[in-house]
VOPAGU-757519 format. One record per residue: residue number from 1; residue in three letters; x, y, z of N, C-alpha, C in turn. Coordinates in nm, 3 decimals. Example, Ala and Ser with C-alpha at 12.3 -4.5 7.8 and 13.67 -1.06 7.14 Angstrom:
% VOPAGU-757519
R_1_ALA_1.319_-0.569_0.780_1.230_-0.450_0.780_1.320_-0.330_0.780
R_2_SER_1.285_-0.225_0.708_1.367_-0.106_0.714_1.290_0.003_0.787
***
This chain:
% VOPAGU-757519
R_1_MET_27.390_8.137_14.318_27.507_8.223_14.321_27.630_8.136_14.345
R_2_LEU_27.735_8.169_14.276_27.866_8.109_14.300_27.951_8.218_14.362
R_3_ASN_27.996_8.195_14.486_28.069_8.296_14.562_28.213_8.255_14.583
R_4_GLY_28.303_8.353_14.583_28.443_8.331_14.615_28.483_8.419_14.732
R_5_TYR_28.569_8.368_14.819_28.613_8.439_14.938_28.765_8.453_14.937
R_6_TYR_28.814_8.565_14.986_28.958_8.585_15.008_28.976_8.625_15.153
R_7_GLU_29.039_8.537_15.232_29.058_8.563_15.374_29.190_8.632_15.400
R_8_ILE_29.188_8.725_15.496_29.307_8.796_15.540_29.325_8.765_15.689
R_9_PRO_29.418_8.673_15.725_29.435_8.633_15.865_29.474_8.752_15.954
R_10_MET_29.410_8.760_16.073_29.445_8.864_16.171_29.508_8.800_16.295
R_11_THR_29.451_8.688_16.342_29.506_8.608_16.452_29.485_8.462_16.413
R_12_ASP_29.517_8.370_16.503_29.494_8.227_16.474_29.345_8.198_16.455
R_13_ALA_29.260_8.265_16.530_29.116_8.235_16.525_29.036_8.331_16.436
R_14_PHE_29.081_8.455_16.419_29.004_8.554_16.345_29.069_8.593_16.214
R_15_ALA_28.983_8.624_16.117_29.030_8.672_15.987_28.925_8.766_15.929
R_16_GLY_28.969_8.858_15.847_28.877_8.941_15.770_28.862_8.875_15.634
R_17_TYR_28.758_8.910_15.561_28.742_8.854_15.428_28.673_8.951_15.334
R_18_ASP_28.705_8.935_15.208_28.634_9.000_15.098_28.566_8.888_15.021
R_19_MET_28.451_8.916_14.961_28.384_8.813_14.882_28.316_8.876_14.762
R_20_ALA_28.299_8.793_14.659_28.228_8.836_14.538_28.153_8.715_14.484
R_21_GLY_28.041_8.740_14.418_27.961_8.630_14.364_27.891_8.669_14.236
R_22_LEU_27.867_8.569_14.154_27.795_8.583_14.028_27.688_8.476_14.022
R_23_GLY_27.577_8.506_13.955_27.474_8.404_13.946_27.354_8.448_13.865
R_24_TYR_27.243_8.386_13.896_27.118_8.398_13.821_27.008_8.443_13.917
R_25_ALA_26.923_8.531_13.870_26.811_8.577_13.953_26.683_8.574_13.871
R_26_LYS_26.577_8.532_13.934_26.443_8.544_13.876_26.370_8.643_13.965
R_27_TYR_26.320_8.750_13.906_26.251_8.851_13.984_26.111_8.874_13.929
R_28_GLU_26.025_8.923_14.018_25.886_8.952_13.981_25.851_9.092_14.029
R_29_VAL_25.788_9.169_13.942_25.749_9.306_13.975_25.598_9.318_13.961
R_30_ASP_25.537_9.373_14.065_25.392_9.397_14.063_25.364_9.508_14.163
R_31_TYR_25.335_9.627_14.115_25.304_9.735_14.207_25.192_9.820_14.152
R_32_LYS_25.124_9.889_14.246_25.012_9.975_14.212_25.033_10.110_14.280
R_33_VAL_24.999_10.217_14.212_25.008_10.352_14.267_24.868_10.410_14.270
R_34_TYR_24.830_10.465_14.385_24.697_10.524_14.402_24.710_10.675_14.417
R_35_ASP_24.611_10.749_14.366_24.611_10.893_14.383_24.547_10.929_14.517
R_36_SER_24.531_11.059_14.544_24.481_11.103_14.675_24.336_11.062_14.701
R_37_ASP_24.258_11.031_14.596_24.120_10.984_14.614_24.112_10.833_14.628
R_38_ASN_24.228_10.768_14.641_24.239_10.623_14.654_24.190_10.550_14.529
R_39_ASP_24.202_10.616_14.414_24.172_10.553_14.286_24.302_10.502_14.225
R_40_LEU_24.293_10.391_14.157_24.411_10.333_14.095_24.461_10.427_13.986
R_41_ALA_24.584_10.477_14.001_24.643_10.569_13.904_24.737_10.496_13.809
R_42_LEU_24.801_10.391_13.858_24.899_10.320_13.776_24.907_10.175_13.821
R_43_ASP_24.900_10.084_13.730_24.917_9.941_13.757_25.023_9.893_13.659
R_44_TYR_25.149_9.883_13.706_25.258_9.848_13.616_25.334_9.729_13.668
R_45_PRO_25.372_9.639_13.586_25.312_9.615_13.456_25.173_9.557_13.474
R_46_PRO_25.081_9.582_13.383_24.944_9.531_13.400_24.945_9.380_13.424
R_47_GLY_24.889_9.340_13.536_24.884_9.197_13.569_25.014_9.143_13.624
R_48_GLY_25.117_9.226_13.640_25.245_9.181_13.694_25.337_9.131_13.585
R_49_GLY_25.458_9.099_13.623_25.555_9.048_13.528_25.676_8.992_13.598
R_50_SER_25.749_8.905_13.532_25.871_8.848_13.588_25.973_8.832_13.476
R_51_ASN_26.099_8.816_13.517_26.206_8.802_13.420_26.323_8.731_13.486
R_52_ASN_26.417_8.686_13.405_26.540_8.624_13.452_26.655_8.718_13.416
R_53_ALA_26.757_8.727_13.502_26.866_8.819_13.477_26.993_8.773_13.548
R_54_PHE_27.104_8.835_13.509_27.234_8.816_13.571_27.234_8.885_13.706
R_55_ALA_27.287_8.819_13.809_27.294_8.877_13.943_27.439_8.877_13.991
R_56_TYR_27.469_8.969_14.081_27.605_8.981_14.133_27.598_9.026_14.279
R_57_LYS_27.706_9.001_14.352_27.714_9.052_14.488_27.858_9.067_14.531
R_58_ALA_27.878_9.152_14.632_28.010_9.176_14.690_27.991_9.200_14.838
R_59_GLY_28.094_9.167_14.916_28.081_9.185_15.059_28.212_9.183_15.134
R_60_VAL_28.206_9.219_15.260_28.320_9.215_15.351_28.270_9.163_15.485
R_61_GLY_28.364_9.108_15.564_28.321_9.058_15.693_28.435_9.008_15.777
R_62_VAL_28.398_8.946_15.890_28.492_8.890_15.985_28.458_8.743_16.004
R_63_THR_28.562_8.660_16.009_28.546_8.516_16.027_28.608_8.473_16.160
R_64_TYR_28.536_8.386_16.232_28.593_8.317_16.347_28.612_8.172_16.305
R_65_ASN_28.739_8.126_16.303_28.771_7.989_16.262_28.757_7.895_16.381
R_66_CYS_28.650_7.816_16.380_28.626_7.718_16.487_28.729_7.606_16.482
R_67_THR_28.754_7.554_16.361_28.856_7.452_16.334_28.924_7.491_16.204
R_68_ASP_29.011_7.405_16.152_29.077_7.432_16.024_28.979_7.433_15.908
R_69_HIS_28.865_7.365_15.923_28.770_7.353_15.813_28.634_7.417_15.838
R_70_MET_28.607_7.464_15.958_28.477_7.523_15.989_28.494_7.665_16.042
R_71_ALA_28.406_7.755_15.999_28.414_7.894_16.041_28.274_7.953_16.053
R_72_VAL_28.264_8.057_16.135_28.142_8.135_16.149_28.174_8.276_16.100
R_73_ASP_28.089_8.330_16.014_28.112_8.461_15.953_28.005_8.560_15.995
R_74_LEU_28.044_8.686_16.008_27.951_8.797_16.024_27.995_8.903_15.924
R_75_GLY_27.906_8.939_15.832_27.948_9.031_15.728_27.835_9.112_15.668
R_76_TYR_27.874_9.197_15.574_27.783_9.282_15.497_27.791_9.239_15.352
R_77_GLU_27.677_9.230_15.284_27.673_9.196_15.142_27.581_9.292_15.067
R_78_TYR_27.627_9.335_14.951_27.544_9.411_14.857_27.512_9.317_14.742
R_79_GLN_27.385_9.308_14.704_27.345_9.222_14.594_27.264_9.304_14.494
R_80_GLY_27.292_9.284_14.365_27.221_9.357_14.261_27.184_9.266_14.145
R_81_VAL_27.093_9.314_14.064_27.048_9.242_13.945_27.067_9.336_13.826
R_82_ALA_27.130_9.287_13.721_27.158_9.367_13.602_27.048_9.348_13.498
R_83_ASP_27.037_9.444_13.407_26.946_9.436_13.292_26.802_9.406_13.332
R_84_THR_26.748_9.485_13.423_26.609_9.465_13.463_26.517_9.537_13.366
R_85_ASP_26.434_9.462_13.298_26.340_9.519_13.202_26.215_9.576_13.270
R_86_LEU_26.184_9.527_13.390_26.059_9.563_13.455_26.074_9.664_13.568
R_87_ALA_26.197_9.694_13.609_26.218_9.786_13.721_26.346_9.867_13.697
R_88_ASP_26.352_9.987_13.755_26.470_10.071_13.738_26.590_10.013_13.810
R_89_SER_26.571_9.955_13.927_26.682_9.905_14.006_26.633_9.796_14.100
R_90_ILE_26.707_9.688_14.106_26.680_9.582_14.203_26.811_9.554_14.275
R_91_ASN_26.817_9.587_14.404_26.937_9.561_14.482_26.900_9.546_14.628
R_92_SER_26.995_9.496_14.706_26.970_9.479_14.849_27.099_9.495_14.926
R_93_HIS_27.086_9.537_15.051_27.196_9.549_15.146_27.162_9.454_15.260
R_94_ASN_27.255_9.363_15.294_27.225_9.259_15.392_27.336_9.244_15.495
R_95_VAL_27.298_9.221_15.618_27.390_9.176_15.722_27.370_9.026_15.733
R_96_VAL_27.480_8.950_15.723_27.471_8.805_15.712_27.552_8.737_15.822
R_97_LEU_27.490_8.642_15.890_27.559_8.555_15.985_27.553_8.416_15.923
R_98_SER_27.670_8.353_15.904_27.670_8.224_15.833_27.772_8.128_15.890
R_99_PHE_27.752_8.003_15.860_27.845_7.896_15.891_27.909_7.854_15.759
R_100_ARG_28.041_7.837_15.759_28.112_7.805_15.635_28.202_7.684_15.656
R_101_TYR_28.200_7.593_15.560_28.293_7.480_15.557_28.398_7.508_15.451
R_102_LYS_28.525_7.505_15.490_28.636_7.536_15.399_28.706_7.406_15.358
R_103_PHE_28.735_7.395_15.229_28.810_7.278_15.182_28.920_7.319_15.089
***
């Protein structure tokens, strides 16, 4: 993923930020559905499957600037995968704590 950040200064040490990212994802789908008698009702895709697709994410958060070039972030990120041939939807919601070097 290639991510970009836009910081909104609140004080000397704290800032809010918005972020967005684009990239590549390789995903694998393998699931089985059983009926009430515990018999295999559906095995899709048979033997499993994987694919490559375009991925994207967006997020918001708060930054604590330790120095002019180092920061600690706490934020929320939504990540999704487009054009999934093997699944209806692939996405995630994440709370992220990270260290960032700014240049």
